[in-house]
TORKE-865780 format. One record per atom (N, C-alpha, C): residue in one letter; x, y, z. Coordinates in pm, whole numbers, plus 50000, padded with zeros to 5 digits. Example, Ala and Ser with C-alpha at 12.3 -4.5 7.8 and 13.67 -1.06 7.14 Angstrom:
REM residues 2
A513194943150780A512304955050780A513204967050780S512854977550708S513674989450714S512905000350787
***
This chain:
REM residues 316
X502804712547199X502904715647301X501454732647254X501864732047125X500934740147051X499814739247080X499244732047071X497864726847091X497254724147228X498414722647311X497554720947450X497734737847508X498134743647450X498354760147480X496954764747437X496344763147335X495294768747266X494224760547346X494304747647357X493434743247475X493334750347592X494024751647664X494534762047774X493684775347782X493764782347630X493584794347617X492014793447600X491494782447514X489884779747514X489384778747658X489904769047727X489214766647852X489334779347911X489994786847937X490214799048020X489024809647985X489214809847853X488064820647783X486724818347828X486164800447815X485604794647832X484504795048009X485654801448085X485504802048192X485204815348215X485594823648199X485784838148220X484274843148133X483684835948047X482344838447984X481194837448104X481464825648163X480334823948243X480634825848403X481904835348415X482164839148559X481864855448578X481024858448698X481164847248775X479674845748831X479834830148892X478514820448844X478124822048998X479024823449081X478324821849250X479344832849332X479244833449408X479604845949525X481294846049520X481734855949561X483374853949549X483454859649696X485094848549756X485224852149866X486594866849868X486584875549941X487344887949933X488134889550066X489664883950041X490094883750177X490964896250233X490614903750333X491354909850380X492144902850479X493604906950448X494674900450554X495284909150639X494454918850720X495164927050790X493674930850889X493834941150998X492914936851110X491734941651101X490684939551195X489554945051165X489684957851256X488554966051186X488304977651227X489414991751228X490494986251127X491325001251060X490765001050913X491615011850872X491325017350762X491445007850622X492314996550648X492094982650513X490574976350526X490304974950622X488834965850668X487694979850584X487764990450620X486905001350593X487145000450368X488355000650374X488674999750195X487974987350152X488554977650221X488474964350131X486494962350129X486134969150225X484284966050225X483884973250132X484624982850128X484124992850044X484204990449859X485934981349839X485804980749775X484944965549699X484874957049808X483834946349798X482794950049730X481544957649778X480954962549745X480904971049597X481614977849551X482144982149421X482124970749328X482814959249335X483074949449266X481974939549240X481154939649373X479744929149362X478914934349225X478914950249292X478114957249165X478494954549025X479834955949007X480384956348865X479894940348812X480474927748931X480534915648881X478984908948825X478094915248948X476664907548944X476504895149038X477864895049138X477504884249238X478134889749371X477504884049471X478054888849627X479594888949595X480484896749674X481944898049644X481654897049848X482104888949922X481604887150025X483584888250089X483284899950203X484784903650237X484924894650395X486084889250407X486184881350542X487974883350542X488034886250673X489344887650746X489784880350802X491064877550748X492304868150767X493494872850854X493344881350980X494624884450962X495554877051044X496804881751084X498084878751141X499344879651072X500424877751108X501644874951050X501944886150960X501344903450998X501514912650918X500894907350773X499884904450777X499104900350618X499514888550554X500664886150598X501094869150489X500364857350526X499654857750625X498684845250639X497574846050543X497064853550550X495554857650445X495944854550314X497564865850265X497904866350167X498124848350081X498764839950220X499174824750172X498354817350180X497024823550239X495724810150197X495174819350043X495164827550005X495064832549832X495804825949777X497484825449768X497884821249705X497844804749670X497304799349749X497234782549779X495934781949757X494734789649688X493474787249673X493284787149517X492504776849487X492084775549357X491994788649262X492604785049143X493044797549019X491524799948943X490624802449010X489334801248943X488654816948930X489024824449027X488334839549029X487694838549133X487464827749238X486474828249343X486774829549462X488394833449492X488964838349587X490054849649557X489784862849596X490804871349572X491174873649714X492384884049687X492994890649812X492874902949803X492464911949878X493144927449879X494574927549991X495384933649872X496604929649903X497294947749900X498074950950000X498584962150035X500264963549983X500674974650015X502204975550000X503104966450092X502564967850219X503174956150327X502984942750299X501984936150226X501624923350219X502624919650037X502354928950003X502664922749877X504074928249811X504644938149907X506064945049810X506864943849920X506884948350052X507584948050119X508144931050261X506694925050255X507144912150327X507514906150227X507794902350098X508624893950036X509984894150054X510564908850064X511994914150100X512374908550287X511514911350372X512214916050493X511554897250544X510854894750534X510354878550567X511264866750540X512144860950619X512784849450537X511954836750520X511244836750498X510134822450497X508694824050507X508484830150364X507024833250353X506474818950297X505174821550345X503994808050305X503544807650200X504144816150114X504154817249930X504804822649862X504734822549766X505464830149676X505084842249611X505404852949633X504884869049633X504644868249473X505534862349402X505424869549244X504574854549181X505004840749176X504284831949113X503024829549173X502764834049325X501654825149370X500324838149420X500364847149358X499694858249345X499694864349242X498694868949162X498484874449014X498004888749036X498614901248997X497964914148999X496744915448920X495804921748961X494154920348913X494314935548877X494334944948950X494064961348971X494274965849066X495144977949091X495384987149161X493944992849206X493354995449314X492255001449372X492265016149416X493125017149487X493345028849595X494565033649628X494835044449646X496285052549643X496085062549718X497265068849786X497225078049875X498935083249901X499295094649951X500655099049983X501035094550128X502235095850135X502835092350266X502895106150266X503425105650403X503335127450441X504655122550525X505575133150500X506745138550606X506295146350688X505575144850827X505475147050935X506545151051026X506595161351103X507435167251219X506425173151343X507115172151448X506315174751556X506355191951586X505075200251601X505145209851603X506285217951708X506615208551795X507935214551881X509245216151796X509375206651666X510505209151603X510775223551507X512225229551555X511965240351480X512445237151315X511405232151256X511535234551101X510165232351067X509795242550945X508495241850923X508485236350712X509765234050698X509565230850572X510675214150564X510695213850466X511365198850424X512975207550409X512955214550353X514455217050375X515035225950479X514175229950544X514675231350674X514945223250795X514035212250785X514305197350867X515495194850788X516265190950666X517165187950629X518555194850680X518435208550645X519565218850747X519725214550879X518385214850937X518775212851096X519245200651128X518865188951030X519385174251059X521275178251027X521245181750935X522645184150913X523275193550994X523145203251046X523785211851140X523865206151307X522895197351307X522995185151442X522915171751396X523755165951389X523705153651332X523585141951434X522515135651432X522025124851540X521145127151664X520875141851661X519755146851728X518275146351705X518165140651591X516655141251499X516305127651511X515205122851593X514575112951574X513265109051512X513205096851389X512305094351362X511595081651386X510335083351431X509615073951457X508865063751351X508465050051370X508245040051278X507225034951317X506585028551225X505365017451261X506105006151314X507335000451340X508344988351352X509274987951254X510324976751283X511284973551212X510774969251050X511274973150946X510884964950809X509664973550764X509094980850853X507974986550816X507984996850668X506635004150664X507155009950512X507345022650595X507055031150727X507405041050753X508825040450776X509255026450825X511065027050832X511385030850710X511345018850644X511645017750520X512075030750440X510985041650435X510815055250330X511715064150442X511735065150539X512175071050616X514325070750606X514285056050576X515925049450549X516245053950416X515005056650327X515345061250225X515645079250217X514825084550282X515215097350327X516495101750393X516685091950459X518055093150537X519175096750426X519505084950345X520185081450265X520155093650150X519215098450076X518855108549987X519315124350053X518495124850157X518925140950160X520425139950264X521165126650297X522435129050336X522385130650495X521615130550579X521485137050694X521635122350816X522045123150907X521715115351007X520985118351118X519715107251123X518645108351200X518715093351248X518155094851373X517845080051457X516825074651480X516745062251431X515295053951422X514785046451568X513655051051590X512875050251708X511635038051648X511585023951650X510935020051648X509675016251727X508315016751696X507085010551764X505975003151741X505354999751793X504354989351765X503114995351678X503324995551540X502645002851485X502435017651517X501895024851355X501785038951370X501515043351441X500095039551521X499495046251655X500065047951775X501115040251765X501375036951895X502475045751936X503055053951794X504215063551801X503635073151800X502245077751744X501285091651791X501835102851903X501545095652029X501945102952168X502765108052161X504425100952138X505935102952144X505985115652045X504885116051892X505025123751802X504655137251855X503595137951913X502565149051959X503685153852069X504565143652171X504805154852279X506315159152208X506865153652119X508195163352066X508825150852136X508975143552200X510045130452229X510675123552120X509755121051967X510425118951894X509635131751781X510855133951675X510855146751597X509815144551485X509885135451388X509475134051256X508945118151212X508575118151118X507985101851075X507405110150951X507555093550870X506855095950710X506305085350723X504805089650777X503255081950749X502435081050662X501835071550670X500335072450544X499675081450590X499135090550461X498435099450478X496945097750575X496655086450542X495395082350563X495315080350741X496255079350751X496595076150935X496665092950993X497305101350932X497665114951008X496975122450975X496105122550896X494965135550825X494575142150901X493855135950996X493525141251138X494115149151212X495545144351263X496355153951335X496875163651257X496845167051142X497465174051028X496805184851043X495055182151042X494155189651016X493795202551137X494105190551261X493715197251365X495055204851399X496145206951367X497845215451346X498095206351476X498105197851499X499065189551605X499975185351562X500235186651422X501295176551336X501345186651219X503055187451219X503095196051058X503385189750935X503105190150840X503055181650707X504185189450642X505505183050621X506455190850536X506515188950373X506055176450352X506035169950199X505105157650201X504765156450097X503745143250040X504545139950000X504965124649991X505645118349893X505155111649752X504615120649668X503775115949569X504635122849460X504235120949285X504915126249208X504625142949195X503235144949204X502335157849225X501955163049383X501205171049399X500625172949526X498995161849485X499235162549620X497815148649672X496475161449673X495565155149620X494135166449657X493865158449789X494755152949874X494115151250020X494765165750070X495835170550044X496485180850110X497325190049997X496365195549896X496755205049808X497875212749851X497995220749942X498645229749995X500035226150019X500305210350037X501845207850078X502285204250003X503865209549970X504585204849840X505075188149852X505215185249727X505285175049680X507095170449702X507535159149738X508805156549708X509775159749576X508775159249499X509205157949357X510015172849324X508495182349357X508735194949319X509945202149423X510225192949539X511285199149605X512265194949576X512655186649462X513875183649417X514055171149469X513355161349532X514025145849554X513015137849508X512915136249355X511725125849302X512155115349332X513465109049376X513825094049433X512795089649554X512865097249644X511855098249744X510555095349726X509455094649597X508345091849549X508175077049616X507115077449692X506485065349699X504695067249717X503855056449695X502565060149715X501915049149863X500875052049920X500235038949981X499605035449855X499145021749883X498255015449785X497605004149828X496544999049767X495754989749796X495284983649683X495184974449669X494564964549512X494314948549530X494014943249405X493054931049369X494204922349323X494644908549416X495184899949348X494714886249358X494694878749244X494234866049252X495014856149248X494684842749275X495644832949290X496474830149185X498034827349181X498554824549065X497964814948942X498414818348816X497354810648752X496194813348690X495654820048760X493874827048726X493724831648586X492804826148528X492924829748344X493014842048334X493634849148260X493964862148207X492114869548196X491634863048094X489854866948093X489114871348224X489834860748311X489164863748461X489364873948523X490914875448528X491374889248595X491204902148516X491024900848411X490574911748301X489074915048352X488124904448373X486634907548409X486834914848551X487454906748646X487704915148796X488334928448759X488914931648693X489954945948670X488484953348599X488004953448531X486624956048444X485754962648538X485344954748647X484564956548732X485174967448843X486324968248875X487224978148908X487264991048905X487224993448756X487595000548655X486275012648671X485075004148689X483855009948679X483305015548804X483775005348929X483765014549059X484425023149058X485455026149044X486615040649010X485905049948947X485165048948858X484695059948768X482915065648832X482625056948948X481575056048998X481845072449078X480965086849097X481465093649157X480915091849323X479775084849346X479545080049480X480665073049545X481005061449456X481835055649486X483305061849552X483745070449456X485055077449486X484725087149618X483845093749612X483175100649769X483205092449862X482665079449875X483025071649987X484415070250012X485495065849879X486705065249931X487615075549979X487255088949889X487745101449960X487635104150127X486485096150157X486005098750298X486965093650399X487315083450328X488425075250394X490115079250360X490025092650320X491345096150303X492605088850205X491775084850076X492295077249984X491095081549855X492345080449759X491825083049646X491515068449510X490045067549461X490025058649379X490295055149228X491305048149219X492135044949117X491515033349037X492435026148911X492225014248891X493375010848750X493505000448729X494404995848619X494094982548541X494574982548460X494714968748398X495954960448456X495484946148455X496604933248503X497784938848472X498334940348333X499444943348317X500014953548381X499244967048412X500214979748418X500004975848564X499344967348682X499494966948820X500544955448850X500434950148773X502054939048818X503324943748744X503414958648649X504624961648658X504974972048771X503634978848806X503754985148912X504054978449068X503374965249060X504054960949181X505544954449177X506064952849062X507444948149070X508434956549065X508414969349025X508534982849050X508854985249244X508194985549296X507694986649403X508354977249505X508424963349444X509224954049526X510494957049521X511184960249401X512264964449357X512694973049456X512264985849482X512304997149551X512484995749711X511644988049713X511924982949871X513054971849936X512994963349838X514074955349839X515244960449847X515504973649793X516704978649809X517334984049916X516434984249996X516574994950127X516634983650230X515974974450211X516124960750326X517254951750299X517844953050195X519184943050191X519884952150194X520124967650203X521204974950220X521314973950418X519924973950438X519974977950578X520314963650643X520094953450566X519994936850604X519204933350715X517674942050661X516584936950778X515934922250743X515674917250835X515094906050823X514174900050935X513074894950916X511984892551030X511974876851022X511544872751131X511164859951110X509704853351073
***
């Protein structure tokens, strides 16, 4: 057994030394034309510069990203097929879908986080609350009268609002929509009063004064909204959550190869021009080691699984 493990290690090291020697497929499991495609395309260019081989972005959408994620999980573990994974595909989907076409833990190996940004607690301008504390006080004074929008049952916006509901001890009502964009008209008109949505999606509406930001769900204030307090500083550290995107390889991909890709991601994240491109897409460029990213992903999975299991949310 010891000899076998030694041979595997030697083989993995040899593969990494010659990796990459051909173009790499980078799968975007989400839709065309959205922020995910723009970010993954930017990341593909950054990885290509760092690895010295073309990193070709392919969009393979469907079933909330699980089709593309499953394709990567079934691919050869040689570093030539990578996944752009996000909160939904890699930490929420394992909890809400009954029959995933892949093992989210064994089938996909974390390589590096690449982007992060805040969720934002936003309110309609018609709501008589300008701070998170005022929202909580209003919800307690008038239980059941405040409605929160979400991008759909089991979505990140739904689960984070349910966490807020529990942590704040308030009775607010869920109104699911088919995507965050579909919720915007009712939020703007005041038909629904609040939402916890990804910063990148709502920043234009916040900056134009059409929606009120009450808090960002990051440990500290976000550079995207420096004037908005964080939930941690407002005394709700358990509401902390970030929107993120990162790189995953098929399970079993040798660690030296994953390290090589992570190094390329770190190099991109240090480049000022690259960082500006990401900032223009309302995100922050970051990086990590595979080990750091794995620990983070497992923590995120546990965070969302708790809410899903408590509410018994299951999707086919």
